[in-house]
PyMOL Python script that loads the backbone (N, CA, C, O; Angstrom):
from pymol import cmd

cmd.read_pdbstr("""\
ATOM      1  N   MET A   1      76.866 132.938  65.244  1.00  0.00           N
ATOM      2  CA  MET A   1      76.133 133.948  65.961  1.00  0.00           C
ATOM      3  C   MET A   1      76.955 135.228  65.955  1.00  0.00           C
ATOM      4  O   MET A   1      78.182 135.187  66.044  1.00  0.00           O
ATOM      5  N   SER A   2      76.276 136.362  65.849  1.00  0.00           N
ATOM      6  CA  SER A   2      76.967 137.644  65.831  1.00  0.00           C
ATOM      7  C   SER A   2      76.310 138.598  66.811  1.00  0.00           C
ATOM      8  O   SER A   2      75.086 138.725  66.846  1.00  0.00           O
ATOM      9  N   VAL A   3      77.131 139.265  67.605  1.00  0.00           N
ATOM     10  CA  VAL A   3      76.655 140.254  68.569  1.00  0.00           C
ATOM     11  C   VAL A   3      77.506 141.510  68.421  1.00  0.00           C
ATOM     12  O   VAL A   3      78.463 141.526  67.647  1.00  0.00           O
ATOM     13  N   ASP A   4      77.164 142.548  69.152  1.00  0.00           N
ATOM     14  CA  ASP A   4      77.892 143.810  69.076  1.00  0.00           C
ATOM     15  C   ASP A   4      78.755 144.027  70.312  1.00  0.00           C
ATOM     16  O   ASP A   4      78.463 143.510  71.390  1.00  0.00           O
ATOM     17  N   VAL A   5      79.826 144.803  70.139  1.00  0.00           N
ATOM     18  CA  VAL A   5      80.654 145.196  71.283  1.00  0.00           C
ATOM     19  C   VAL A   5      79.740 145.849  72.319  1.00  0.00           C
ATOM     20  O   VAL A   5      78.914 146.698  71.983  1.00  0.00           O
ATOM     21  N   GLY A   6      79.895 145.447  73.569  1.00  0.00           N
ATOM     22  CA  GLY A   6      79.072 145.965  74.659  1.00  0.00           C
ATOM     23  C   GLY A   6      77.912 145.059  75.027  1.00  0.00           C
ATOM     24  O   GLY A   6      77.315 145.216  76.092  1.00  0.00           O
ATOM     25  N   ASP A   7      77.583 144.101  74.149  1.00  0.00           N
ATOM     26  CA  ASP A   7      76.520 143.149  74.459  1.00  0.00           C
ATOM     27  C   ASP A   7      76.987 142.174  75.530  1.00  0.00           C
ATOM     28  O   ASP A   7      78.180 141.905  75.674  1.00  0.00           O
ATOM     29  N   ALA A   8      76.023 141.654  76.275  1.00  0.00           N
ATOM     30  CA  ALA A   8      76.287 140.611  77.265  1.00  0.00           C
ATOM     31  C   ALA A   8      75.525 139.363  76.824  1.00  0.00           C
ATOM     32  O   ALA A   8      74.459 139.452  76.216  1.00  0.00           O
ATOM     33  N   GLN A   9      76.083 138.218  77.137  1.00  0.00           N
ATOM     34  CA  GLN A   9      75.452 136.961  76.739  1.00  0.00           C
ATOM     35  C   GLN A   9      75.712 135.904  77.798  1.00  0.00           C
ATOM     36  O   GLN A   9      76.797 135.841  78.375  1.00  0.00           O
ATOM     37  N   ARG A  10      74.718 135.085  78.044  1.00  0.00           N
ATOM     38  CA  ARG A  10      74.882 133.949  78.949  1.00  0.00           C
ATOM     39  C   ARG A  10      75.285 132.734  78.131  1.00  0.00           C
ATOM     40  O   ARG A  10      74.554 132.312  77.236  1.00  0.00           O
ATOM     41  N   CYS A  11      76.447 132.171  78.437  1.00  0.00           N
ATOM     42  CA  CYS A  11      76.947 130.971  77.774  1.00  0.00           C
ATOM     43  C   CYS A  11      76.672 129.792  78.690  1.00  0.00           C
ATOM     44  O   CYS A  11      77.136 129.761  79.830  1.00  0.00           O
ATOM     45  N   THR A  12      75.916 128.822  78.189  1.00  0.00           N
ATOM     46  CA  THR A  12      75.460 127.698  79.006  1.00  0.00           C
ATOM     47  C   THR A  12      75.954 126.379  78.427  1.00  0.00           C
ATOM     48  O   THR A  12      76.074 126.222  77.212  1.00  0.00           O
ATOM     49  N   VAL A  13      76.236 125.439  79.315  1.00  0.00           N
ATOM     50  CA  VAL A  13      76.631 124.096  78.903  1.00  0.00           C
ATOM     51  C   VAL A  13      75.867 123.084  79.749  1.00  0.00           C
ATOM     52  O   VAL A  13      75.549 123.330  80.912  1.00  0.00           O
ATOM     53  N   THR A  14      75.582 121.935  79.131  1.00  0.00           N
ATOM     54  CA  THR A  14      74.993 120.813  79.856  1.00  0.00           C
ATOM     55  C   THR A  14      75.890 119.598  79.629  1.00  0.00           C
ATOM     56  O   THR A  14      76.091 119.174  78.491  1.00  0.00           O
ATOM     57  N   PHE A  15      76.418 119.047  80.698  1.00  0.00           N
ATOM     58  CA  PHE A  15      77.233 117.835  80.637  1.00  0.00           C
ATOM     59  C   PHE A  15      76.309 116.626  80.766  1.00  0.00           C
ATOM     60  O   PHE A  15      75.426 116.592  81.624  1.00  0.00           O
ATOM     61  N   VAL A  16      76.526 115.634  79.900  1.00  0.00           N
ATOM     62  CA  VAL A  16      75.642 114.470  79.847  1.00  0.00           C
ATOM     63  C   VAL A  16      76.474 113.189  79.901  1.00  0.00           C
ATOM     64  O   VAL A  16      77.526 113.081  79.271  1.00  0.00           O
ATOM     65  N   SER A  17      75.975 112.230  80.670  1.00  0.00           N
ATOM     66  CA  SER A  17      76.573 110.898  80.721  1.00  0.00           C
ATOM     67  C   SER A  17      75.435 109.888  80.629  1.00  0.00           C
ATOM     68  O   SER A  17      74.474 109.963  81.394  1.00  0.00           O
ATOM     69  N   ASN A  18      75.540 108.952  79.703  1.00  0.00           N
ATOM     70  CA  ASN A  18      74.491 107.940  79.502  1.00  0.00           C
ATOM     71  C   ASN A  18      73.115 108.589  79.307  1.00  0.00           C
ATOM     72  O   ASN A  18      72.118 108.141  79.873  1.00  0.00           O
ATOM     73  N   ASN A  19      73.081 109.651  78.496  1.00  0.00           N
ATOM     74  CA  ASN A  19      71.847 110.380  78.161  1.00  0.00           C
ATOM     75  C   ASN A  19      71.181 111.052  79.356  1.00  0.00           C
ATOM     76  O   ASN A  19      69.987 111.350  79.314  1.00  0.00           O
ATOM     77  N   THR A  20      71.947 111.294  80.427  1.00  0.00           N
ATOM     78  CA  THR A  20      71.413 111.946  81.622  1.00  0.00           C
ATOM     79  C   THR A  20      72.328 113.092  82.015  1.00  0.00           C
ATOM     80  O   THR A  20      73.548 112.928  82.061  1.00  0.00           O
ATOM     81  N   ALA A  21      71.749 114.252  82.299  1.00  0.00           N
ATOM     82  CA  ALA A  21      72.552 115.380  82.772  1.00  0.00           C
ATOM     83  C   ALA A  21      73.291 114.953  84.038  1.00  0.00           C
ATOM     84  O   ALA A  21      72.685 114.444  84.981  1.00  0.00           O
ATOM     85  N   SER A  22      74.610 115.168  84.047  1.00  0.00           N
ATOM     86  CA  SER A  22      75.447 114.702  85.153  1.00  0.00           C
ATOM     87  C   SER A  22      76.548 115.707  85.427  1.00  0.00           C
ATOM     88  O   SER A  22      77.002 116.405  84.521  1.00  0.00           O
ATOM     89  N   ASP A  23      76.975 115.779  86.680  1.00  0.00           N
ATOM     90  CA  ASP A  23      78.030 116.702  87.074  1.00  0.00           C
ATOM     91  C   ASP A  23      79.411 116.080  86.922  1.00  0.00           C
ATOM     92  O   ASP A  23      79.663 114.986  87.427  1.00  0.00           O
ATOM     93  N   PRO A  24      80.309 116.781  86.224  1.00  0.00           N
ATOM     94  CA  PRO A  24      81.720 116.386  86.270  1.00  0.00           C
ATOM     95  C   PRO A  24      82.262 116.651  87.674  1.00  0.00           C
ATOM     96  O   PRO A  24      81.657 117.392  88.448  1.00  0.00           O
ATOM     97  N   THR A  25      83.379 116.056  87.991  1.00  0.00           N
ATOM     98  CA  THR A  25      84.030 116.338  89.265  1.00  0.00           C
ATOM     99  C   THR A  25      84.549 117.776  89.270  1.00  0.00           C
ATOM    100  O   THR A  25      84.441 118.485  90.271  1.00  0.00           O
ATOM    101  N   THR A  26      85.110 118.189  88.142  1.00  0.00           N
ATOM    102  CA  THR A  26      85.623 119.554  87.995  1.00  0.00           C
ATOM    103  C   THR A  26      85.098 120.146  86.695  1.00  0.00           C
ATOM    104  O   THR A  26      85.152 119.506  85.644  1.00  0.00           O
ATOM    105  N   VAL A  27      84.589 121.375  86.773  1.00  0.00           N
ATOM    106  CA  VAL A  27      84.101 122.094  85.600  1.00  0.00           C
ATOM    107  C   VAL A  27      84.948 123.345  85.425  1.00  0.00           C
ATOM    108  O   VAL A  27      85.079 124.151  86.345  1.00  0.00           O
ATOM    109  N   THR A  28      85.524 123.501  84.232  1.00  0.00           N
ATOM    110  CA  THR A  28      86.339 124.671  83.918  1.00  0.00           C
ATOM    111  C   THR A  28      85.768 125.374  82.697  1.00  0.00           C
ATOM    112  O   THR A  28      85.441 124.734  81.698  1.00  0.00           O
ATOM    113  N   ALA A  29      85.650 126.688  82.784  1.00  0.00           N
ATOM    114  CA  ALA A  29      85.255 127.512  81.642  1.00  0.00           C
ATOM    115  C   ALA A  29      86.475 128.328  81.232  1.00  0.00           C
ATOM    116  O   ALA A  29      87.115 128.976  82.060  1.00  0.00           O
ATOM    117  N   MET A  30      86.783 128.285  79.936  1.00  0.00           N
ATOM    118  CA  MET A  30      87.908 129.056  79.409  1.00  0.00           C
ATOM    119  C   MET A  30      87.367 130.039  78.378  1.00  0.00           C
ATOM    120  O   MET A  30      86.504 129.696  77.570  1.00  0.00           O
ATOM    121  N   LEU A  31      87.882 131.260  78.415  1.00  0.00           N
ATOM    122  CA  LEU A  31      87.438 132.320  77.520  1.00  0.00           C
ATOM    123  C   LEU A  31      88.642 132.895  76.798  1.00  0.00           C
ATOM    124  O   LEU A  31      89.616 133.306  77.428  1.00  0.00           O
ATOM    125  N   ARG A  32      88.573 132.923  75.455  1.00  0.00           N
ATOM    126  CA  ARG A  32      89.661 133.512  74.669  1.00  0.00           C
ATOM    127  C   ARG A  32      89.104 134.712  73.920  1.00  0.00           C
ATOM    128  O   ARG A  32      88.170 134.600  73.126  1.00  0.00           O
ATOM    129  N   ARG A  33      89.715 135.880  74.201  1.00  0.00           N
ATOM    130  CA  ARG A  33      89.312 137.105  73.523  1.00  0.00           C
ATOM    131  C   ARG A  33      89.997 137.200  72.164  1.00  0.00           C
ATOM    132  O   ARG A  33      90.974 136.493  71.916  1.00  0.00           O
ATOM    133  N   PRO A  34      89.497 138.064  71.281  1.00  0.00           N
ATOM    134  CA  PRO A  34      90.104 138.212  69.948  1.00  0.00           C
ATOM    135  C   PRO A  34      91.579 138.608  69.976  1.00  0.00           C
ATOM    136  O   PRO A  34      92.324 138.271  69.057  1.00  0.00           O
ATOM    137  N   ASN A  35      92.008 139.321  71.022  1.00  0.00           N
ATOM    138  CA  ASN A  35      93.416 139.727  71.097  1.00  0.00           C
ATOM    139  C   ASN A  35      94.320 138.607  71.614  1.00  0.00           C
ATOM    140  O   ASN A  35      95.516 138.820  71.813  1.00  0.00           O
ATOM    141  N   GLY A  36      93.755 137.412  71.834  1.00  0.00           N
ATOM    142  CA  GLY A  36      94.536 136.262  72.275  1.00  0.00           C
ATOM    143  C   GLY A  36      94.590 136.082  73.781  1.00  0.00           C
ATOM    144  O   GLY A  36      95.080 135.056  74.252  1.00  0.00           O
ATOM    145  N   TYR A  37      94.100 137.052  74.558  1.00  0.00           N
ATOM    146  CA  TYR A  37      94.115 136.949  76.017  1.00  0.00           C
ATOM    147  C   TYR A  37      93.148 135.853  76.465  1.00  0.00           C
ATOM    148  O   TYR A  37      91.984 135.839  76.062  1.00  0.00           O
ATOM    149  N   GLU A  38      93.633 134.949  77.290  1.00  0.00           N
ATOM    150  CA  GLU A  38      92.815 133.838  77.762  1.00  0.00           C
ATOM    151  C   GLU A  38      92.667 133.868  79.276  1.00  0.00           C
ATOM    152  O   GLU A  38      93.605 134.189  80.006  1.00  0.00           O
ATOM    153  N   THR A  39      91.468 133.527  79.727  1.00  0.00           N
ATOM    154  CA  THR A  39      91.209 133.373  81.153  1.00  0.00           C
ATOM    155  C   THR A  39      90.517 132.034  81.354  1.00  0.00           C
ATOM    156  O   THR A  39      89.891 131.503  80.437  1.00  0.00           O
ATOM    157  N   SER A  40      90.636 131.495  82.561  1.00  0.00           N
ATOM    158  CA  SER A  40      89.902 130.275  82.880  1.00  0.00           C
ATOM    159  C   SER A  40      89.353 130.399  84.291  1.00  0.00           C
ATOM    160  O   SER A  40      89.882 131.130  85.128  1.00  0.00           O
ATOM    161  N   ASP A  41      88.293 129.673  84.524  1.00  0.00           N
ATOM    162  CA  ASP A  41      87.607 129.743  85.806  1.00  0.00           C
ATOM    163  C   ASP A  41      87.113 128.345  86.167  1.00  0.00           C
ATOM    164  O   ASP A  41      86.518 127.666  85.331  1.00  0.00           O
ATOM    165  N   VAL A  42      87.350 127.915  87.384  1.00  0.00           N
ATOM    166  CA  VAL A  42      86.927 126.599  87.850  1.00  0.00           C
ATOM    167  C   VAL A  42      85.740 126.780  88.787  1.00  0.00           C
ATOM    168  O   VAL A  42      85.809 127.530  89.760  1.00  0.00           O
ATOM    169  N   TYR A  43      84.646 126.079  88.477  1.00  0.00           N
ATOM    170  CA  TYR A  43      83.448 126.162  89.311  1.00  0.00           C
ATOM    171  C   TYR A  43      83.761 125.733  90.742  1.00  0.00           C
ATOM    172  O   TYR A  43      84.481 124.761  90.971  1.00  0.00           O
ATOM    173  N   GLY A  44      83.208 126.476  91.699  1.00  0.00           N
ATOM    174  CA  GLY A  44      83.339 126.118  93.105  1.00  0.00           C
ATOM    175  C   GLY A  44      84.492 126.783  93.827  1.00  0.00           C
ATOM    176  O   GLY A  44      84.593 126.675  95.049  1.00  0.00           O
ATOM    177  N   THR A  45      85.368 127.471  93.100  1.00  0.00           N
ATOM    178  CA  THR A  45      86.442 128.201  93.766  1.00  0.00           C
ATOM    179  C   THR A  45      85.870 129.505  94.309  1.00  0.00           C
ATOM    180  O   THR A  45      84.800 129.936  93.881  1.00  0.00           O
ATOM    181  N   THR A  46      86.558 130.122  95.228  1.00  0.00           N
ATOM    182  CA  THR A  46      86.010 131.314  95.892  1.00  0.00           C
ATOM    183  C   THR A  46      85.815 132.491  94.951  1.00  0.00           C
ATOM    184  O   THR A  46      84.957 133.336  95.207  1.00  0.00           O
ATOM    185  N   THR A  47      86.583 132.573  93.872  1.00  0.00           N
ATOM    186  CA  THR A  47      86.443 133.698  92.952  1.00  0.00           C
ATOM    187  C   THR A  47      85.698 133.312  91.675  1.00  0.00           C
ATOM    188  O   THR A  47      85.669 134.082  90.715  1.00  0.00           O
ATOM    189  N   SER A  48      85.104 132.139  91.662  1.00  0.00           N
ATOM    190  CA  SER A  48      84.470 131.617  90.449  1.00  0.00           C
ATOM    191  C   SER A  48      83.286 132.459  89.996  1.00  0.00           C
ATOM    192  O   SER A  48      82.475 132.906  90.807  1.00  0.00           O
ATOM    193  N   VAL A  49      83.203 132.667  88.678  1.00  0.00           N
ATOM    194  CA  VAL A  49      82.040 133.337  88.081  1.00  0.00           C
ATOM    195  C   VAL A  49      81.185 132.331  87.312  1.00  0.00           C
ATOM    196  O   VAL A  49      80.180 132.703  86.707  1.00  0.00           O
ATOM    197  N   VAL A  50      81.583 131.058  87.337  1.00  0.00           N
ATOM    198  CA  VAL A  50      80.773 129.999  86.750  1.00  0.00           C
ATOM    199  C   VAL A  50      79.664 129.661  87.740  1.00  0.00           C
ATOM    200  O   VAL A  50      79.911 129.502  88.936  1.00  0.00           O
ATOM    201  N   VAL A  51      78.440 129.555  87.230  1.00  0.00           N
ATOM    202  CA  VAL A  51      77.276 129.305  88.079  1.00  0.00           C
ATOM    203  C   VAL A  51      76.676 127.945  87.718  1.00  0.00           C
ATOM    204  O   VAL A  51      76.542 127.606  86.542  1.00  0.00           O
ATOM    205  N   LYS A  52      76.321 127.181  88.738  1.00  0.00           N
ATOM    206  CA  LYS A  52      75.649 125.901  88.524  1.00  0.00           C
ATOM    207  C   LYS A  52      74.146 126.138  88.592  1.00  0.00           C
ATOM    208  O   LYS A  52      73.629 126.630  89.595  1.00  0.00           O
ATOM    209  N   ASP A  53      73.446 125.782  87.505  1.00  0.00           N
ATOM    210  CA  ASP A  53      72.001 125.992  87.428  1.00  0.00           C
ATOM    211  C   ASP A  53      71.200 124.753  87.801  1.00  0.00           C
ATOM    212  O   ASP A  53      70.015 124.850  88.119  1.00  0.00           O
ATOM    213  N   GLY A  54      71.833 123.606  87.764  1.00  0.00           N
ATOM    214  CA  GLY A  54      71.169 122.344  88.060  1.00  0.00           C
ATOM    215  C   GLY A  54      72.160 121.231  87.777  1.00  0.00           C
ATOM    216  O   GLY A  54      73.307 121.490  87.415  1.00  0.00           O
ATOM    217  N   THR A  55      71.717 119.990  87.942  1.00  0.00           N
ATOM    218  CA  THR A  55      72.617 118.868  87.707  1.00  0.00           C
ATOM    219  C   THR A  55      73.152 118.908  86.274  1.00  0.00           C
ATOM    220  O   THR A  55      72.388 118.825  85.312  1.00  0.00           O
ATOM    221  N   GLY A  56      74.462 119.035  86.150  1.00  0.00           N
ATOM    222  CA  GLY A  56      75.131 119.040  84.857  1.00  0.00           C
ATOM    223  C   GLY A  56      75.024 120.330  84.060  1.00  0.00           C
ATOM    224  O   GLY A  56      75.600 120.426  82.976  1.00  0.00           O
ATOM    225  N   VAL A  57      74.307 121.318  84.563  1.00  0.00           N
ATOM    226  CA  VAL A  57      74.054 122.561  83.819  1.00  0.00           C
ATOM    227  C   VAL A  57      74.773 123.729  84.494  1.00  0.00           C
ATOM    228  O   VAL A  57      74.589 123.990  85.683  1.00  0.00           O
ATOM    229  N   TYR A  58      75.599 124.429  83.701  1.00  0.00           N
ATOM    230  CA  TYR A  58      76.409 125.531  84.212  1.00  0.00           C
ATOM    231  C   TYR A  58      76.333 126.702  83.235  1.00  0.00           C
ATOM    232  O   TYR A  58      76.077 126.519  82.045  1.00  0.00           O
ATOM    233  N   HIS A  59      76.562 127.919  83.761  1.00  0.00           N
ATOM    234  CA  HIS A  59      76.628 129.057  82.842  1.00  0.00           C
ATOM    235  C   HIS A  59      77.698 130.054  83.277  1.00  0.00           C
ATOM    236  O   HIS A  59      78.169 130.062  84.414  1.00  0.00           O
ATOM    237  N   LEU A  60      78.053 130.888  82.310  1.00  0.00           N
ATOM    238  CA  LEU A  60      79.032 131.955  82.477  1.00  0.00           C
ATOM    239  C   LEU A  60      78.484 133.161  81.719  1.00  0.00           C
ATOM    240  O   LEU A  60      78.138 133.040  80.544  1.00  0.00           O
ATOM    241  N   ASP A  61      78.400 134.324  82.370  1.00  0.00           N
ATOM    242  CA  ASP A  61      77.951 135.543  81.702  1.00  0.00           C
ATOM    243  C   ASP A  61      79.170 136.268  81.143  1.00  0.00           C
ATOM    244  O   ASP A  61      80.135 136.522  81.863  1.00  0.00           O
ATOM    245  N   VAL A  62      79.119 136.599  79.853  1.00  0.00           N
ATOM    246  CA  VAL A  62      80.239 137.248  79.176  1.00  0.00           C
ATOM    247  C   VAL A  62      79.786 138.603  78.649  1.00  0.00           C
ATOM    248  O   VAL A  62      78.730 138.709  78.024  1.00  0.00           O
ATOM    249  N   VAL A  63      80.585 139.642  78.901  1.00  0.00           N
ATOM    250  CA  VAL A  63      80.373 140.955  78.302  1.00  0.00           C
ATOM    251  C   VAL A  63      81.460 141.138  77.248  1.00  0.00           C
ATOM    252  O   VAL A  63      82.649 141.130  77.567  1.00  0.00           O
ATOM    253  N   TYR A  64      81.056 141.299  76.016  1.00  0.00           N
ATOM    254  CA  TYR A  64      82.000 141.404  74.903  1.00  0.00           C
ATOM    255  C   TYR A  64      82.501 142.838  74.798  1.00  0.00           C
ATOM    256  O   TYR A  64      81.743 143.747  74.459  1.00  0.00           O
ATOM    257  N   ASP A  65      83.794 143.033  75.093  1.00  0.00           N
ATOM    258  CA  ASP A  65      84.344 144.383  75.153  1.00  0.00           C
ATOM    259  C   ASP A  65      85.308 144.705  74.016  1.00  0.00           C
ATOM    260  O   ASP A  65      85.959 145.750  74.027  1.00  0.00           O
ATOM    261  N   GLN A  66      85.401 143.798  73.026  1.00  0.00           N
ATOM    262  CA  GLN A  66      86.238 144.071  71.855  1.00  0.00           C
ATOM    263  C   GLN A  66      85.709 143.285  70.668  1.00  0.00           C
ATOM    264  O   GLN A  66      85.176 142.188  70.835  1.00  0.00           O
ATOM    265  N   PRO A  67      85.852 143.842  69.463  1.00  0.00           N
ATOM    266  CA  PRO A  67      85.365 143.146  68.278  1.00  0.00           C
ATOM    267  C   PRO A  67      86.290 141.998  67.891  1.00  0.00           C
ATOM    268  O   PRO A  67      87.472 141.982  68.233  1.00  0.00           O
ATOM    269  N   GLY A  68      85.717 141.040  67.168  1.00  0.00           N
ATOM    270  CA  GLY A  68      86.483 139.888  66.699  1.00  0.00           C
ATOM    271  C   GLY A  68      85.823 138.596  67.140  1.00  0.00           C
ATOM    272  O   GLY A  68      84.691 138.602  67.625  1.00  0.00           O
ATOM    273  N   THR A  69      86.532 137.490  66.970  1.00  0.00           N
ATOM    274  CA  THR A  69      85.993 136.173  67.316  1.00  0.00           C
ATOM    275  C   THR A  69      86.404 135.786  68.732  1.00  0.00           C
ATOM    276  O   THR A  69      87.589 135.725  69.060  1.00  0.00           O
ATOM    277  N   TRP A  70      85.411 135.531  69.552  1.00  0.00           N
ATOM    278  CA  TRP A  70      85.607 135.071  70.922  1.00  0.00           C
ATOM    279  C   TRP A  70      85.371 133.565  70.968  1.00  0.00           C
ATOM    280  O   TRP A  70      84.550 133.051  70.208  1.00  0.00           O
ATOM    281  N   ALA A  71      86.066 132.855  71.836  1.00  0.00           N
ATOM    282  CA  ALA A  71      85.854 131.418  72.016  1.00  0.00           C
ATOM    283  C   ALA A  71      85.580 131.125  73.488  1.00  0.00           C
ATOM    284  O   ALA A  71      86.258 131.639  74.378  1.00  0.00           O
ATOM    285  N   VAL A  72      84.579 130.294  73.720  1.00  0.00           N
ATOM    286  CA  VAL A  72      84.267 129.814  75.066  1.00  0.00           C
ATOM    287  C   VAL A  72      84.399 128.302  75.031  1.00  0.00           C
ATOM    288  O   VAL A  72      83.767 127.632  74.214  1.00  0.00           O
ATOM    289  N   ARG A  73      85.223 127.770  75.922  1.00  0.00           N
ATOM    290  CA  ARG A  73      85.437 126.313  75.982  1.00  0.00           C
ATOM    291  C   ARG A  73      85.108 125.830  77.385  1.00  0.00           C
ATOM    292  O   ARG A  73      85.638 126.336  78.374  1.00  0.00           O
ATOM    293  N   TRP A  74      84.230 124.851  77.451  1.00  0.00           N
ATOM    294  CA  TRP A  74      83.880 124.198  78.705  1.00  0.00           C
ATOM    295  C   TRP A  74      84.585 122.855  78.756  1.00  0.00           C
ATOM    296  O   TRP A  74      84.657 122.143  77.754  1.00  0.00           O
ATOM    297  N   LYS A  75      85.105 122.510  79.929  1.00  0.00           N
ATOM    298  CA  LYS A  75      85.782 121.222  80.092  1.00  0.00           C
ATOM    299  C   LYS A  75      85.324 120.589  81.403  1.00  0.00           C
ATOM    300  O   LYS A  75      85.369 121.213  82.463  1.00  0.00           O
ATOM    301  N   GLY A  76      84.893 119.361  81.307  1.00  0.00           N
ATOM    302  CA  GLY A  76      84.538 118.585  82.488  1.00  0.00           C
ATOM    303  C   GLY A  76      85.502 117.429  82.627  1.00  0.00           C
ATOM    304  O   GLY A  76      85.843 116.776  81.641  1.00  0.00           O
ATOM    305  N   ILE A  77      85.947 117.169  83.861  1.00  0.00           N
ATOM    306  CA  ILE A  77      86.824 116.023  84.114  1.00  0.00           C
ATOM    307  C   ILE A  77      86.324 115.281  85.339  1.00  0.00           C
ATOM    308  O   ILE A  77      85.544 115.815  86.128  1.00  0.00           O
ATOM    309  N   GLY A  78      86.777 114.056  85.490  1.00  0.00           N
ATOM    310  CA  GLY A  78      86.390 113.249  86.652  1.00  0.00           C
ATOM    311  C   GLY A  78      85.196 112.381  86.321  1.00  0.00           C
ATOM    312  O   GLY A  78      85.279 111.512  85.453  1.00  0.00           O
ATOM    313  N   ALA A  79      84.081 112.607  87.007  1.00  0.00           N
ATOM    314  CA  ALA A  79      82.884 111.776  86.847  1.00  0.00           C
ATOM    315  C   ALA A  79      82.304 111.847  85.435  1.00  0.00           C
ATOM    316  O   ALA A  79      81.731 110.869  84.956  1.00  0.00           O
ATOM    317  N   VAL A  80      82.443 112.980  84.773  1.00  0.00           N
ATOM    318  CA  VAL A  80      82.040 113.152  83.373  1.00  0.00           C
ATOM    319  C   VAL A  80      83.198 113.826  82.662  1.00  0.00           C
ATOM    320  O   VAL A  80      83.656 114.890  83.080  1.00  0.00           O
ATOM    321  N   VAL A  81      83.669 113.216  81.599  1.00  0.00           N
ATOM    322  CA  VAL A  81      84.769 113.791  80.823  1.00  0.00           C
ATOM    323  C   VAL A  81      84.197 114.256  79.490  1.00  0.00           C
ATOM    324  O   VAL A  81      83.759 113.448  78.671  1.00  0.00           O
ATOM    325  N   ALA A  82      84.208 115.576  79.285  1.00  0.00           N
ATOM    326  CA  ALA A  82      83.656 116.138  78.049  1.00  0.00           C
ATOM    327  C   ALA A  82      84.182 117.544  77.860  1.00  0.00           C
ATOM    328  O   ALA A  82      84.593 118.204  78.814  1.00  0.00           O
ATOM    329  N   ALA A  83      84.163 117.993  76.613  1.00  0.00           N
ATOM    330  CA  ALA A  83      84.550 119.365  76.296  1.00  0.00           C
ATOM    331  C   ALA A  83      83.630 119.889  75.201  1.00  0.00           C
ATOM    332  O   ALA A  83      83.239 119.160  74.290  1.00  0.00           O
ATOM    333  N   VAL A  84      83.295 121.169  75.311  1.00  0.00           N
ATOM    334  CA  VAL A  84      82.446 121.839  74.333  1.00  0.00           C
ATOM    335  C   VAL A  84      83.048 123.200  74.069  1.00  0.00           C
ATOM    336  O   VAL A  84      83.419 123.912  75.002  1.00  0.00           O
ATOM    337  N   GLU A  85      83.148 123.571  72.782  1.00  0.00           N
ATOM    338  CA  GLU A  85      83.673 124.897  72.457  1.00  0.00           C
ATOM    339  C   GLU A  85      82.732 125.584  71.481  1.00  0.00           C
ATOM    340  O   GLU A  85      82.254 124.972  70.526  1.00  0.00           O
ATOM    341  N   THR A  86      82.472 126.859  71.730  1.00  0.00           N
ATOM    342  CA  THR A  86      81.667 127.669  70.830  1.00  0.00           C
ATOM    343  C   THR A  86      82.412 128.965  70.535  1.00  0.00           C
ATOM    344  O   THR A  86      83.257 129.406  71.314  1.00  0.00           O
ATOM    345  N   THR A  87      82.087 129.557  69.408  1.00  0.00           N
ATOM    346  CA  THR A  87      82.667 130.858  69.072  1.00  0.00           C
ATOM    347  C   THR A  87      81.554 131.860  68.822  1.00  0.00           C
ATOM    348  O   THR A  87      80.445 131.503  68.425  1.00  0.00           O
ATOM    349  N   VAL A  88      81.876 133.113  69.064  1.00  0.00           N
ATOM    350  CA  VAL A  88      80.936 134.209  68.853  1.00  0.00           C
ATOM    351  C   VAL A  88      81.675 135.314  68.113  1.00  0.00           C
ATOM    352  O   VAL A  88      82.757 135.733  68.526  1.00  0.00           O
ATOM    353  N   ASP A  89      81.088 135.784  67.016  1.00  0.00           N
ATOM    354  CA  ASP A  89      81.659 136.910  66.282  1.00  0.00           C
ATOM    355  C   ASP A  89      81.069 138.202  66.830  1.00  0.00           C
ATOM    356  O   ASP A  89      79.853 138.389  66.838  1.00  0.00           O
ATOM    357  N   VAL A  90      81.950 139.092  67.288  1.00  0.00           N
ATOM    358  CA  VAL A  90      81.532 140.352  67.893  1.00  0.00           C
ATOM    359  C   VAL A  90      81.881 141.482  66.936  1.00  0.00           C
ATOM    360  O   VAL A  90      83.031 141.647  66.529  1.00  0.00           O
ATOM    361  N   ARG A  91      80.861 142.253  66.589  1.00  0.00           N
ATOM    362  CA  ARG A  91      81.024 143.361  65.654  1.00  0.00           C
ATOM    363  C   ARG A  91      81.239 144.656  66.415  1.00  0.00           C
ATOM    364  O   ARG A  91      80.680 144.870  67.490  1.00  0.00           O
ATOM    365  N   SER A  92      82.057 145.509  65.833  1.00  0.00           N
ATOM    366  CA  SER A  92      82.194 146.880  66.320  1.00  0.00           C
ATOM    367  C   SER A  92      80.929 147.616  65.924  1.00  0.00           C
ATOM    368  O   SER A  92      80.290 147.256  64.935  1.00  0.00           O
ATOM    369  N   SER A  93      80.560 148.630  66.669  1.00  0.00           N
ATOM    370  CA  SER A  93      79.369 149.401  66.310  1.00  0.00           C
ATOM    371  C   SER A  93      79.545 150.095  64.974  1.00  0.00           C
ATOM    372  O   SER A  93      78.565 150.558  64.391  1.00  0.00           O
ATOM    373  N   PHE A  94      80.770 150.177  64.475  1.00  0.00           N
ATOM    374  CA  PHE A  94      81.033 150.808  63.198  1.00  0.00           C
ATOM    375  C   PHE A  94      80.993 149.810  62.039  1.00  0.00           C
ATOM    376  O   PHE A  94      81.124 150.202  60.879  1.00  0.00           O
ATOM    377  N   ASP A  95      80.813 148.519  62.347  1.00  0.00           N
ATOM    378  CA  ASP A  95      80.841 147.478  61.316  1.00  0.00           C
ATOM    379  C   ASP A  95      79.504 147.308  60.605  1.00  0.00           C
ATOM    380  O   ASP A  95      79.435 146.605  59.597  1.00  0.00           O
ATOM    381  N   HIS A  96      78.447 147.930  61.102  1.00  0.00           N
ATOM    382  CA  HIS A  96      77.131 147.766  60.483  1.00  0.00           C
ATOM    383  C   HIS A  96      76.349 149.060  60.618  1.00  0.00           C
ATOM    384  O   HIS A  96      76.675 149.899  61.458  1.00  0.00           O
ATOM    385  N   PRO A  97      75.315 149.229  59.794  1.00  0.00           N
ATOM    386  CA  PRO A  97      74.542 150.492  59.849  1.00  0.00           C
ATOM    387  C   PRO A  97      73.793 150.666  61.140  1.00  0.00           C
ATOM    388  O   PRO A  97      73.106 151.671  61.325  1.00  0.00           O
TER     389      PRO A  97
END
""", "prot")
cmd.dss("prot")
cmd.show_as("cartoon", "prot")
cmd.util.cbc("prot")
cmd.orient("prot")
């Protein structure tokens, strides 16, 4: 997937156990920017930007502020143990017509 610098995107994950959407005990979203800077956020903490949409379903809104490859990694531990990672290629406005 490719987006432009300045675009916003909702990154969503669904955790599943035995073919049923299920909540991990702890849900962590990690974001790695192209410059290598990494942040992480744990759902349910007072400063959390991770949102729970339903059983096992969570999202994080990302605004891409630099070109390059971004990575979003979701990690569930406890009741459901799973990890999902996706990447997004972000283009500078000068990279295309």
